[in-house]
KEKOLVEX-392604 format. One record per residue (C-alpha): x, z, y; chain. Coordinates in pm, 1 decimal. Each point is the difference from the previous one (the first is absolute). Layout:
# KEKOLVEX-392604
px->X	pz->Z	py->Y	ch->A
...
END
This chain:
# KEKOLVEX-392604
px->10643.8	pz->11957.2	py->11092.4	ch->A
px->-73.8	pz->32.5	py->-307.0	ch->A
px->196.7	pz->-84.9	py->-273.5	ch->A
px->-290.7	pz->-218.4	py->-160.1	ch->A
px->37.5	pz->-358.3	py->-21.8	ch->A
px->-292.7	pz->-256.8	py->-31.8	ch->A
px->68.5	pz->-408.9	py->-147.1	ch->A
px->-229.3	pz->-267.8	py->50.7	ch->A
px->56.5	pz->-299.6	py->-192.7	ch->A
px->-184.9	pz->-306.8	py->141.8	ch->A
px->14.7	pz->-235.1	py->-346.5	ch->A
px->-110.3	pz->-411.1	py->-11.6	ch->A
px->-305.0	pz->192.6	py->-294.7	ch->A
px->-34.9	pz->411.2	py->102.2	ch->A
px->108.3	pz->281.2	py->301.9	ch->A
px->159.6	pz->279.4	py->-232.1	ch->A
px->3.5	pz->296.6	py->224.4	ch->A
px->191.3	pz->316.0	py->-20.4	ch->A
px->141.4	pz->346.9	py->92.6	ch->A
px->299.5	pz->143.0	py->-198.0	ch->A
px->312.6	pz->194.4	py->94.3	ch->A
px->347.1	pz->-157.7	py->12.4	ch->A
px->103.1	pz->27.7	py->-318.4	ch->A
px->-301.7	pz->-284.7	py->-65.0	ch->A
px->-229.9	pz->245.0	py->-158.4	ch->A
px->-360.7	pz->-114.2	py->51.9	ch->A
px->-302.9	pz->219.2	py->57.6	ch->A
px->-275.3	pz->-157.2	py->109.8	ch->A
px->-27.9	pz->-391.7	py->8.9	ch->A
px->-284.1	pz->-275.3	py->38.4	ch->A
px->-51.4	pz->-402.2	py->-124.9	ch->A
px->-151.8	pz->-230.5	py->164.3	ch->A
px->-98.2	pz->-398.9	py->58.6	ch->A
px->242.5	pz->-161.2	py->226.2	ch->A
px->-339.3	pz->-127.4	py->219.6	ch->A
px->51.5	pz->-100.3	py->284.8	ch->A
px->-353.5	pz->-13.8	py->279.8	ch->A
px->234.2	pz->-218.3	py->201.9	ch->A
px->-8.1	pz->262.2	py->276.8	ch->A
px->325.3	pz->179.9	py->17.7	ch->A
px->-99.9	pz->261.9	py->246.9	ch->A
px->-250.5	pz->10.2	py->-327.5	ch->A
px->203.1	pz->56.9	py->-273.4	ch->A
px->237.7	pz->237.7	py->163.4	ch->A
px->-230.7	pz->211.7	py->18.6	ch->A
px->-112.6	pz->8.0	py->-296.9	ch->A
px->366.8	pz->64.5	py->-151.6	ch->A
px->7.1	pz->290.3	py->214.4	ch->A
px->-278.2	pz->144.4	py->-155.9	ch->A
px->183.8	pz->-99.2	py->-284.6	ch->A
px->234.5	pz->259.5	py->84.6	ch->A
px->-278.3	pz->239.2	py->106.0	ch->A
px->-146.8	pz->-26.4	py->-347.7	ch->A
px->325.2	pz->90.3	py->-166.0	ch->A
px->165.7	pz->278.6	py->191.3	ch->A
px->-421.0	pz->158.2	py->-46.1	ch->A
px->79.1	pz->-24.1	py->-348.5	ch->A
px->335.2	pz->116.1	py->-16.6	ch->A
px->-157.0	pz->309.0	py->245.3	ch->A
px->272.2	pz->-17.3	py->280.1	ch->A
px->-59.5	pz->-110.8	py->333.5	ch->A
px->143.6	pz->-289.9	py->213.6	ch->A
px->231.5	pz->197.0	py->201.1	ch->A
px->163.2	pz->56.4	py->-301.2	ch->A
px->138.3	pz->-350.4	py->-99.6	ch->A
px->360.9	pz->-60.3	py->149.4	ch->A
px->-32.5	pz->-380.0	py->-23.1	ch->A
px->-272.6	pz->-238.4	py->-132.0	ch->A
px->284.7	pz->-351.0	py->-149.7	ch->A
px->-223.6	pz->-335.7	py->-34.2	ch->A
px->93.7	pz->-240.5	py->-230.6	ch->A
px->-85.6	pz->-355.3	py->121.3	ch->A
px->60.1	pz->-342.0	py->-144.5	ch->A
px->36.5	pz->-82.7	py->351.0	ch->A
px->142.2	pz->-245.5	py->188.2	ch->A
px->117.6	pz->297.7	py->214.9	ch->A
px->86.6	pz->-12.0	py->378.3	ch->A
px->351.7	pz->26.0	py->78.9	ch->A
px->-44.3	pz->352.1	py->187.4	ch->A
px->-205.3	pz->116.4	py->-394.4	ch->A
px->-318.6	pz->121.0	py->155.8	ch->A
px->-236.4	pz->-326.6	py->6.9	ch->A
px->-141.4	pz->-168.2	py->-272.0	ch->A
px->20.9	pz->-381.4	py->37.6	ch->A
px->-275.0	pz->-183.6	py->-233.8	ch->A
px->50.3	pz->99.1	py->-351.1	ch->A
px->-186.2	pz->-242.7	py->-219.3	ch->A
px->-226.6	pz->242.8	py->-169.0	ch->A
px->-154.1	pz->193.3	py->313.8	ch->A
px->-222.5	pz->-276.3	py->187.6	ch->A
px->68.3	pz->54.2	py->385.6	ch->A
px->291.3	pz->200.4	py->36.1	ch->A
px->209.6	pz->-250.6	py->198.2	ch->A
px->169.8	pz->233.0	py->234.6	ch->A
px->-118.2	pz->380.8	py->-84.7	ch->A
px->174.6	pz->309.2	py->100.5	ch->A
px->-32.6	pz->196.3	py->-286.3	ch->A
px->202.8	pz->256.1	py->114.8	ch->A
px->-162.5	pz->24.2	py->270.7	ch->A
px->-329.4	pz->69.2	py->-112.6	ch->A
px->49.1	pz->172.4	py->-296.8	ch->A
px->197.1	pz->295.3	py->209.7	ch->A
px->-300.8	pz->-46.0	py->211.3	ch->A
px->-286.8	pz->107.8	py->-237.6	ch->A
px->212.9	pz->245.7	py->-151.6	ch->A
px->271.0	pz->146.8	py->280.6	ch->A
px->304.5	pz->28.1	py->-255.7	ch->A
px->314.6	pz->-286.6	py->4.2	ch->A
px->-22.3	pz->-285.9	py->-202.9	ch->A
px->262.3	pz->-242.8	py->-156.3	ch->A
px->-55.7	pz->-334.5	py->-158.2	ch->A
px->192.6	pz->-199.0	py->-231.8	ch->A
px->-40.4	pz->-323.9	py->-197.2	ch->A
px->-43.0	pz->74.6	py->-336.3	ch->A
px->323.0	pz->-132.5	py->-133.0	ch->A
px->123.7	pz->287.3	py->170.1	ch->A
px->-230.6	pz->190.4	py->-54.0	ch->A
px->40.6	pz->-20.1	py->-412.8	ch->A
px->420.9	pz->40.7	py->90.2	ch->A
px->-54.1	pz->361.8	py->129.0	ch->A
px->-256.4	pz->72.6	py->-279.2	ch->A
px->239.4	pz->-108.5	py->-239.9	ch->A
px->303.2	pz->133.4	py->168.0	ch->A
px->-191.7	pz->404.9	py->73.6	ch->A
px->-197.9	pz->-7.9	py->-263.3	ch->A
px->49.3	pz->-253.7	py->-297.5	ch->A
px->276.6	pz->-123.8	py->-139.4	ch->A
px->264.8	pz->-133.9	py->241.7	ch->A
px->49.8	pz->420.3	py->74.4	ch->A
px->332.6	pz->86.0	py->3.3	ch->A
px->115.7	pz->-322.0	py->141.7	ch->A
px->127.9	pz->-65.1	py->385.0	ch->A
px->-21.6	pz->-368.4	py->-24.9	ch->A
px->-268.1	pz->-192.3	py->-177.0	ch->A
px->-216.4	pz->-325.3	py->26.0	ch->A
px->-365.8	pz->57.4	py->-105.0	ch->A
px->-159.4	pz->-350.8	py->-104.0	ch->A
px->-351.3	pz->-89.8	py->-99.3	ch->A
px->-88.3	pz->-303.1	py->-108.5	ch->A
px->-416.4	pz->1.4	py->76.6	ch->A
px->-127.1	pz->-305.4	py->186.3	ch->A
px->281.4	pz->-68.9	py->153.2	ch->A
px->374.8	pz->142.1	py->13.3	ch->A
px->87.8	pz->314.4	py->176.8	ch->A
px->302.0	pz->270.3	py->42.0	ch->A
px->61.0	pz->314.8	py->127.9	ch->A
px->278.2	pz->85.7	py->138.6	ch->A
px->218.0	pz->347.0	py->-20.1	ch->A
px->341.4	pz->-12.2	py->119.7	ch->A
px->233.3	pz->304.8	py->24.7	ch->A
px->-321.1	pz->231.5	py->-34.6	ch->A
px->-245.1	pz->-130.4	py->245.0	ch->A
px->-226.9	pz->-289.1	py->8.1	ch->A
px->152.2	pz->-284.4	py->117.3	ch->A
px->-232.6	pz->-182.1	py->254.7	ch->A
px->189.5	pz->-311.5	py->157.9	ch->A
px->-33.4	pz->-158.8	py->344.2	ch->A
px->-338.9	pz->1.7	py->63.2	ch->A
px->-115.6	pz->111.8	py->-323.7	ch->A
px->138.9	pz->-318.8	py->-180.2	ch->A
px->187.5	pz->132.1	py->-220.9	ch->A
px->-122.5	pz->-34.3	py->-423.4	ch->A
px->-189.0	pz->-315.0	py->19.8	ch->A
px->256.2	pz->-68.1	py->-306.3	ch->A
px->-284.4	pz->-217.1	py->-187.2	ch->A
px->95.3	pz->-293.5	py->233.3	ch->A
px->346.2	pz->19.3	py->-103.9	ch->A
px->137.2	pz->-310.6	py->-191.8	ch->A
px->52.9	pz->-5.7	py->-390.3	ch->A
px->-45.5	pz->-382.0	py->-91.2	ch->A
px->215.2	pz->-213.8	py->187.6	ch->A
px->-162.8	pz->-374.8	py->-191.8	ch->A
px->-176.0	pz->-277.5	py->208.1	ch->A
px->-335.0	pz->69.5	py->-185.1	ch->A
px->21.6	pz->383.5	py->13.5	ch->A
px->-311.8	pz->214.1	py->16.3	ch->A
px->-179.6	pz->-34.6	py->371.1	ch->A
px->-45.8	pz->335.9	py->94.9	ch->A
px->-321.1	pz->96.2	py->283.8	ch->A
px->266.3	pz->-1.5	py->287.4	ch->A
px->29.5	pz->-360.2	py->-83.6	ch->A
px->315.4	pz->44.4	py->-84.7	ch->A
px->193.2	pz->-101.3	py->-343.6	ch->A
px->181.3	pz->241.7	py->-291.5	ch->A
px->-112.2	pz->376.5	py->161.5	ch->A
px->-30.1	pz->242.4	py->-266.1	ch->A
px->-375.5	pz->42.6	py->109.4	ch->A
px->-86.4	pz->-321.5	py->-193.7	ch->A
px->154.3	pz->76.3	py->-309.3	ch->A
px->-116.8	pz->324.5	py->-44.3	ch->A
px->-285.5	pz->145.3	py->291.6	ch->A
px->-336.9	pz->51.4	py->-207.8	ch->A
px->-151.5	pz->-279.0	py->200.2	ch->A
px->289.7	pz->-309.6	py->-96.3	ch->A
px->48.9	pz->121.2	py->-355.5	ch->A
px->-441.5	pz->6.4	py->-14.1	ch->A
px->35.1	pz->-343.5	py->128.0	ch->A
px->273.2	pz->-125.0	py->-280.6	ch->A
px->-181.0	pz->197.7	py->-289.2	ch->A
px->-345.0	pz->-206.0	py->49.4	ch->A
px->209.2	pz->-320.1	py->43.9	ch->A
px->226.0	pz->49.5	py->-349.3	ch->A
px->-210.0	pz->254.5	py->-262.5	ch->A
px->-215.7	pz->-167.0	py->-225.0	ch->A
px->-334.7	pz->261.2	py->126.4	ch->A
px->-74.0	pz->88.5	py->278.6	ch->A
px->-36.1	pz->379.1	py->-81.8	ch->A
px->330.1	pz->7.0	py->-98.9	ch->A
px->50.5	pz->-105.5	py->378.3	ch->A
px->130.7	pz->303.1	py->156.9	ch->A
px->267.7	pz->227.2	py->31.6	ch->A
px->-210.2	pz->314.6	py->-216.2	ch->A
px->-31.4	pz->-262.7	py->-284.5	ch->A
px->292.3	pz->-167.8	py->-34.3	ch->A
px->237.5	pz->326.7	py->-20.2	ch->A
px->-277.3	pz->163.7	py->-244.4	ch->A
px->34.7	pz->-388.2	py->-210.8	ch->A
px->362.4	pz->25.6	py->36.6	ch->A
px->-2.1	pz->392.3	py->-172.1	ch->A
px->-182.2	pz->-187.5	py->-263.5	ch->A
px->289.4	pz->-245.4	py->-36.0	ch->A
px->-200.1	pz->-282.6	py->102.8	ch->A
px->296.4	pz->-348.9	py->53.5	ch->A
px->-185.6	pz->-81.6	py->344.6	ch->A
px->-23.2	pz->313.7	py->136.2	ch->A
px->390.1	pz->86.2	py->-109.4	ch->A
px->88.1	pz->-231.4	py->210.3	ch->A
px->-173.9	pz->35.1	py->293.9	ch->A
px->133.9	pz->338.2	py->-43.9	ch->A
px->360.8	pz->-58.3	py->12.3	ch->A
px->-68.9	pz->-269.3	py->273.3	ch->A
px->-123.4	pz->245.4	py->262.7	ch->A
px->273.1	pz->294.1	py->-132.5	ch->A
px->238.7	pz->-311.0	py->150.2	ch->A
px->-66.5	pz->-0.2	py->311.5	ch->A
px->-101.5	pz->350.6	py->51.2	ch->A
px->350.4	pz->32.0	py->-119.3	ch->A
px->143.0	pz->-222.1	py->249.7	ch->A
px->-172.9	pz->174.8	py->253.3	ch->A
px->131.0	pz->308.0	py->-110.6	ch->A
px->391.3	pz->-186.5	py->-11.4	ch->A
px->-12.0	pz->-40.9	py->383.9	ch->A
px->-133.4	pz->346.0	py->82.4	ch->A
px->300.9	pz->116.8	py->-208.0	ch->A
px->230.9	pz->-228.8	py->168.5	ch->A
px->-168.7	pz->80.8	py->337.9	ch->A
px->-43.4	pz->380.8	py->22.3	ch->A
px->158.7	pz->162.3	py->-320.0	ch->A
px->-281.0	pz->244.5	py->-39.9	ch->A
px->-18.5	pz->224.9	py->-293.8	ch->A
px->-356.7	pz->-59.8	py->-123.3	ch->A
px->-233.4	pz->-290.8	py->-4.2	ch->A
px->-355.1	pz->164.0	py->-103.1	ch->A
px->-192.6	pz->-253.7	py->-133.9	ch->A
px->-407.7	pz->6.2	py->55.8	ch->A
px->-342.4	pz->-167.8	py->-104.7	ch->A
px->22.8	pz->-277.9	py->-238.8	ch->A
px->444.5	pz->155.9	py->-105.3	ch->A
px->-173.6	pz->349.7	py->-62.9	ch->A
px->-286.4	pz->-117.1	py->-200.7	ch->A
px->191.2	pz->-217.9	py->-200.3	ch->A
px->275.5	pz->231.1	py->-77.6	ch->A
px->346.8	pz->80.9	py->-132.2	ch->A
px->3.4	pz->-305.2	py->-264.8	ch->A
px->-237.5	pz->-270.9	py->158.7	ch->A
px->184.0	pz->32.2	py->322.7	ch->A
px->227.2	pz->280.5	py->140.2	ch->A
px->292.7	pz->6.9	py->-325.1	ch->A
px->50.7	pz->-389.1	py->51.5	ch->A
px->-38.4	pz->-22.1	py->355.0	ch->A
px->340.0	pz->324.0	py->-11.5	ch->A
px->183.3	pz->-243.2	py->-259.3	ch->A
px->-61.6	pz->-284.8	py->286.4	ch->A
px->111.9	pz->170.6	py->277.0	ch->A
px->342.2	pz->155.2	py->-139.5	ch->A
px->72.6	pz->-391.9	py->-91.2	ch->A
px->-30.2	pz->-151.7	py->307.5	ch->A
px->80.3	pz->292.2	py->237.6	ch->A
px->374.4	pz->163.4	py->27.0	ch->A
px->81.3	pz->299.2	py->-196.7	ch->A
px->73.2	pz->215.8	py->290.1	ch->A
px->-364.9	pz->-22.1	py->74.5	ch->A
px->-177.5	pz->-78.2	py->-309.8	ch->A
px->145.9	pz->347.1	py->-178.1	ch->A
px->-120.0	pz->157.3	py->257.0	ch->A
px->-402.7	pz->-133.5	py->61.9	ch->A
px->-234.3	pz->199.8	py->-192.7	ch->A
px->-279.6	pz->-274.9	py->-53.8	ch->A
px->-336.9	pz->205.6	py->-64.5	ch->A
px->-362.0	pz->-11.0	py->-30.5	ch->A
px->-222.5	pz->141.4	py->248.8	ch->A
px->-141.7	pz->370.7	py->-103.4	ch->A
px->-322.9	pz->75.7	py->178.3	ch->A
px->-219.8	pz->-284.9	py->-123.6	ch->A
px->-362.6	pz->95.1	py->109.0	ch->A
px->137.0	pz->250.5	py->225.1	ch->A
px->164.5	pz->-157.9	py->234.5	ch->A
px->-261.2	pz->-111.9	py->266.1	ch->A
px->-56.0	pz->402.6	py->36.0	ch->A
px->367.5	pz->44.8	py->6.0	ch->A
px->137.9	pz->-274.5	py->255.1	ch->A
px->-210.4	pz->114.1	py->271.3	ch->A
px->129.2	pz->367.0	py->-49.5	ch->A
px->335.2	pz->-152.9	py->28.4	ch->A
px->-60.4	pz->-138.5	py->294.2	ch->A
px->-106.0	pz->302.9	py->124.9	ch->A
px->273.8	pz->160.9	py->-107.2	ch->A
px->266.1	pz->-228.2	py->127.6	ch->A
px->-169.7	pz->66.7	py->347.1	ch->A
px->72.8	pz->431.5	py->-32.5	ch->A
px->346.8	pz->-128.1	py->-83.7	ch->A
px->54.7	pz->-84.4	py->339.2	ch->A
px->81.0	pz->-405.5	py->-146.5	ch->A
END
């Protein structure tokens, strides 16, 4: 068995395929739009073709690949081998992705949901290096988490760990309704889809009614944008406090919109709010950091999954 790793990240808009080593060094890569054909077997053959193209570019043989790691939006079945109806891949209702890719390429394959994969990438190659207990939080369309506990990925029973977006952060009778149907979920306040819906209601211009536009306006001192950022930070801090009391991690790594917003708008205010409400014995040891991989995350996510598999975890 070789020591090369291959990663595949199946995202909402693009598929990234990479070849690299255990240190996360990418030696060849390919990105293309996500466009399911409606025939999952055909789509998997195209994924295998991507892998072959990347290996050709790297001038290495498939036999030199120790493992292929695949980051997927989920949901996965409890065995972690089948993909169950991801929203951006038409017809993928129950796809044995591990079996099909192993059949196509003849190498071991490991699947993880995208939050777990991002957590592995940041832990091995990014802001989480050096920590044994950390939480990676992503605020994209929804809110998800990847948990690294005692130096290994924690999946939980039935692979259900990390759904912190549905932990409650508001108990008011008129709390926001989440996409899951419950009121007061973290995702209803800091998930990208929920926040965008709110911004369309409260911002005076629809051009300003996106998280990216609010971040830009807040940097310019726009009062309404600043108020919206403060509201976002307040609810996200409540979620982190819950994680602190439950898991007492060494670090919380914040991705997507928080990493883009940066230290002054998000990270520092969130740290202050968390320290106010979390017991000092936990808060004093808790690092709250922005994710560091940025645009490199898709390539590193799949490699992180492969590396975890090779380590036997």
